[in-house]
C-alpha positions as CSV (number, residue, x, y, z in Angstrom):
1,X,2.2,3.4,26.3
2,X,0.2,0.5,26.7
3,X,0.0,1.4,30.6
4,X,-1.1,5.1,30.0
5,X,-3.9,6.6,32.0
6,X,-6.5,9.0,30.0
7,X,-8.5,10.7,31.8
8,X,-11.2,11.1,29.3
9,X,-12.1,9.5,25.9
10,X,-11.5,12.0,23.8
11,X,-7.9,12.3,25.3
12,X,-6.9,8.7,24.3
13,X,-8.7,9.6,20.9
14,X,-6.5,12.6,20.5
15,X,-3.4,10.4,21.7
16,X,-4.2,7.8,19.2
17,X,-4.3,10.2,16.2
18,X,-1.5,12.0,17.0
19,X,0.7,8.6,16.9
20,X,-1.0,7.8,13.7
21,X,0.1,11.3,12.1
22,X,3.8,10.8,13.0
23,X,4.0,7.6,11.4
24,X,2.5,8.6,8.5
25,X,4.7,11.4,8.3
26,X,7.4,9.4,9.0
27,X,6.6,6.5,6.6
28,X,6.1,10.0,3.8
29,X,9.7,11.0,4.8
30,X,11.4,7.6,4.5
31,X,9.3,7.0,1.1
32,X,10.6,10.7,0.1
33,X,14.1,9.8,0.9
34,X,13.9,6.4,-0.5
35,X,12.8,7.5,-3.7
36,X,15.2,10.5,-4.2
37,X,18.2,8.0,-3.3
38,X,16.6,5.2,-5.9
39,X,17.1,8.4,-8.4
40,X,20.3,9.8,-7.8
41,X,21.5,6.4,-7.9
42,X,20.0,4.7,-11.0
43,X,22.0,2.7,-13.2
44,X,19.5,3.3,-16.1
45,X,18.5,6.2,-18.2
46,X,15.1,7.4,-17.2
47,X,13.5,6.1,-20.6
48,X,14.6,2.7,-20.0
49,X,13.4,3.0,-16.1
50,X,9.8,4.6,-17.1
51,X,9.6,1.5,-20.1
52,X,10.6,-1.1,-17.4
53,X,8.0,-0.1,-14.6
54,X,5.2,0.9,-17.5
55,X,6.1,-3.4,-18.8
56,X,6.3,-4.5,-15.0
57,X,2.6,-2.7,-14.1
58,X,1.0,-4.1,-16.8
59,X,1.9,-7.3,-16.3
60,X,0.7,-6.8,-12.7
61,X,-2.7,-5.4,-13.8
62,X,-3.4,-8.6,-15.9
63,X,-2.0,-11.0,-13.1
64,X,-4.4,-9.4,-10.5
65,X,-7.1,-9.0,-13.0
66,X,-6.7,-12.6,-14.3
67,X,-6.7,-13.1,-10.2
68,X,-9.8,-11.2,-9.5
69,X,-11.8,-12.8,-12.5
70,X,-10.8,-16.4,-11.5
71,X,-12.1,-15.6,-7.8
72,X,-15.1,-14.6,-9.3
73,X,-16.2,-17.3,-10.9
74,X,-15.0,-19.7,-7.4
75,X,-17.9,-17.4,-6.0
76,X,-20.1,-17.4,-8.7
77,X,-19.9,-21.3,-8.8
78,X,-20.1,-21.7,-4.9
79,X,-23.2,-19.2,-4.8
80,X,-24.9,-21.9,-7.3
81,X,-23.9,-25.1,-5.5
82,X,-25.3,-23.7,-2.1
83,X,-28.5,-22.5,-4.0
């Protein structure tokens, strides 16, 4: 696809946009199919899965928050040191 010759910048931009839309559509369809398959073949009840997901998201949120706070402190120290 790199060897294509476009006769205008507009044609090239339209081709890029179309490729992006196709890729996004494929990702959406693939994600939807994966979610449906996961729900159909789940080994746990819905309540258990929701509880597990809530626990995991809370843990992940805490880890991200702590990482961002640590990064902010490091940046602050670097800025103070640079002065």
